[in-house]
N, C-alpha and C positions, 0 to 999 in steps of 0.2 A: 256355508261355501253351496254352492252350485254347480255341478257337472253335469256334462253333456254325454247324455248316453242313447244311441241309437237314433239322433233326431231330436231329443228332448230334454231339456232341462230340468233338473231334479234336484233335490235337496242332497247334499254329499251323502247323508245316511241311509238314503234309499237308491242310490247310484249301487245297481247291482248286475251282475252278468248269470247267466245260467250255471249251474255247475255241470252241466254237458258241454259247455263253449268249449271247442277244442282249445282257446287261448289258455283257457283253466285247465284241460285235460292232459295236454302236451305240449302247451308254449307255442302251440301253430298259432303265430300271430306277429305281425311287424309293428314297430314303434319308432315315433322318433319325439327327441327330447328337445326342445325348443327354449327359447327366453326371450320374453318383449319386455322391450325398452321402450316407455314413453307411449305403449300403446300398441305396438306392430311389432311383428313377428322380424327380429334379424336374420339376414339370410335365408328369407323364405323359402324363393327358389330352388338353391341347394339343399333343402330339407325335403321340400315337395318331389323333387327329385329323386333324392335317396331312400325316402318310403316308396316312390314307385317302383324302384331296382327294387327294393326288399320284397314287395308284393309279386312282383313278378319273379323272383327267384323260388318264393315260396307258391308261388301259382294260385293265389288270391286275386280273384279279379271282384274289386268291391264295387265297383260301377258309380265310383261319385268323382266327381271333377276336382281339380285341386283349388275351384273358386268356391265349391261347396264344403270344401275340408277346411278352408281359411275362413270362411264365412261363421262355421262351426267354433273355430278358436274366438273369432270375435266376439261371439255371443257368449261364450262363456267368458272371457273377460269383463265383456261389458256387465254381465249378470252380478259378475262379484264386483265391480268394481274396481277392478285393477289395471294399471296402466305398465307395472313393472312386474313380472311375474315368470317363474316356471311353469311352462305347458307341457305335457305331455300327452300327445296323440296316438292311441292303439289303435289298430283294425286288426281283428281274429276273424279264421276261416268261419266263427259263428257255429252253433249247435249241428251236428251231425252226427247221429247216434249210430252205436256198430263199430265197425272196424277201425285200425290203425290209419288204414289207405283213404285219402281223402278222396269226397266225390266232387266233380266240378263243380257242381250246382253249388257254391257257396252263398250264404245267406248272413253276410258278415257282419259283425259287432262293432259298432265305430264308437269308441270312446275320448273323451278329453277332459283331463283334468289341470286345474292351475292351484299354484302356492303362490304365494306374495312373496319376493325379494325386493331387496334394496335398490335404487335409482342405480343405472349405470351410467358409462360415459366419464367425462371427465371430473364432474362433481359427485360420480357416485362411490359406494363403499364396496370393499372386495364380500364375496360369500363367505369364504372361508377366513377362520382367525389367524393360522398359522401357517408359515411354509410349509409342504407335505413333509412327511417322513415316511419314505419309503422301504419297504423290505422284499428283495426278491426270492419267489417260492418256487417249491417243487413243484405245485401245478404248473404244467404246461399250456400253451395256448393250443386249441384246438386247432388241429390242422386245415388248411383253406379246402383241403379238396374232402375234407368231413363234412364240416361248415363254414360254407362261405363268409369272409369276413365281412365283406361289402353289405351283409343282410343283417339288417339291426332287427332281431327277432327278441320272442319274449323270452327263450331259452337263456339265462344267466348264470347257470349254476356253473361256468367254468369261472366267470368272477367273484362268483360268493364262495364254491371252495378256494379260491386264492386268498382271499380276503378273510378266510377263517383260518389260516395259517398265522395272519400278522401277529408279531407278540404288543405285549403292552408298549403304546407308546408310537407304533407304526401306523399308520393311516390310509395308505396306498400299497397296495401290492403290485410289482412288475415281474409280470410274464415273459418267461422265453417260450419260443418254438421249439421244434423238435429235435431242432440242429442246438441248440444252446443258445441261439444269439437273441436279445430282447427285440419282445414283438411292440407290447405297449401296458399299461397300466391295466388294473381291473376294470374302470372307467374311464379313461384317459388315454389321450396321446401323448407322447415323448419327446424331448428335444432337448439335445445337448448343445453346447457352446463349446470350440476350441479356438485356437488362435486364426485358424483359416475360416471362420463362418460358423453356421448353426447346422447340426446333423439332426436326420429324425430317420427312423425304421422306414424302412420304403415299404410300398404298398404291394411288393411282390409278395413279401411274406404274409401271415396272418392277422394282418394289419387293417383294424376298422377306418374306412376312408373319412376322418373328422372333419366336421364343417368348421370347426375353431384351428384345427390344423393347417386346412385350405387357406384359410383367413390370416392365417399365420405366415406363413410360406408367400403369401402375395405382399403381405407389408414389408417382410425381408427383403422381397425383389425390388420393391420400391423406394424402402431404403439403401439401395446396394449394399446390403450383406447376401455372402454368397450363401447359397443352399444347399446341402447335400442330403440324399438320400441311400442308403445302403444297410450293410449287415453291419451289426456292432455287438460285441460282447459286453457283458456285465461287467469288466474292468473298465471297458471304454465310459461307462456311465459313471464311475465310482472316480474315476481318475478327468473327469472333465472341469472345464474351467467354472462353467455355469452349467445349471439345467432346470427345467421347467416341463409341468404337465398341462396340456388344454383338455377343456371338453365344456360344453356349451354353460354350464351351470359356474363353473370356477372360472374360465376366460383363461389366463395364463396364472397359473401359481407355481412360484418359485418350489425347486426341491432342495430342503434343508438339508438331508441326508440321505444316504444309500447303505441302509447294511450297516448301519451307525458308521458310518464314513462322511466326514461333513462335507458339502459343496456348496450350497446357496447359491442365491441370486447373483446379479451384478448388471454392470452397465448395458447389455446387450436386453438381457432380459426385461429391464426396467425401461430400455426404450421401446421394446415391442410392444410393452403393456400400454404404455404412453399411448403410441400409435393406434394400438387396439381402441383405449379409449376415446381418441380423437374421432375415429371413423365412426362409434355408437354416437357420440355427441353429435356429429353432423348429420347423420343418416336419422335419429330417432328424436333428437332434441334441438334440432334447428342450430345447431352452436357452429361459431366460425370455426 
């Protein structure tokens, strides 16, 4: 494998950054996890916009255009002969010796790594083996006024601590906000299905504005399925008719159970999954 580090393709075993890099020292970095289908990035514009917002929140002026970042991703995919892949683009503030307070003169570190994934779309295969088994955790989501949820940064300790609570058999943590309302998974957004339509926690709370989350809302609107955003208690999840998680890698993943209570997928989850696959097929594999 070859990765892209600061403008150069290097063998994966040589792809390193300085121990003084602020991304390593403090998590002072932004990133995007993306998925390549058929050789191109799904929803690239949305990912680029969110990355720019994260860098703006952190005050990292990396000086690279979206076109240059996309070029580095393209070069990394080509160097590894990958058409269908996981792609992670990270931008740190770089090396700055001394204090916690960052200096304005960033010398950013820019890294692209890729990993092979199955083909997506109608003819594709799911990345996950089984529906998700979810556990509500004691660890709460960091309040938005402490660490803005819309900034996707290298500081993932919140999710790591939540996942450390998982008992055997559970594979995703469900975090609540300070008021006890469900927010999101450790690395996923949450959707509930009821008789009146689908529901998802509002972005007014500490919820990452997921790219796949937004695509699912668009698909539901096109299918004339009502979409509601708001505040939901853990019991709302446990009592849902269907529930599923979304992220870039999983796409849509049904929830088998929450806290030992069976939920499962169903017709709405299956419909949205099919519509998602059809969008990928049309855009990336020239499918009808």
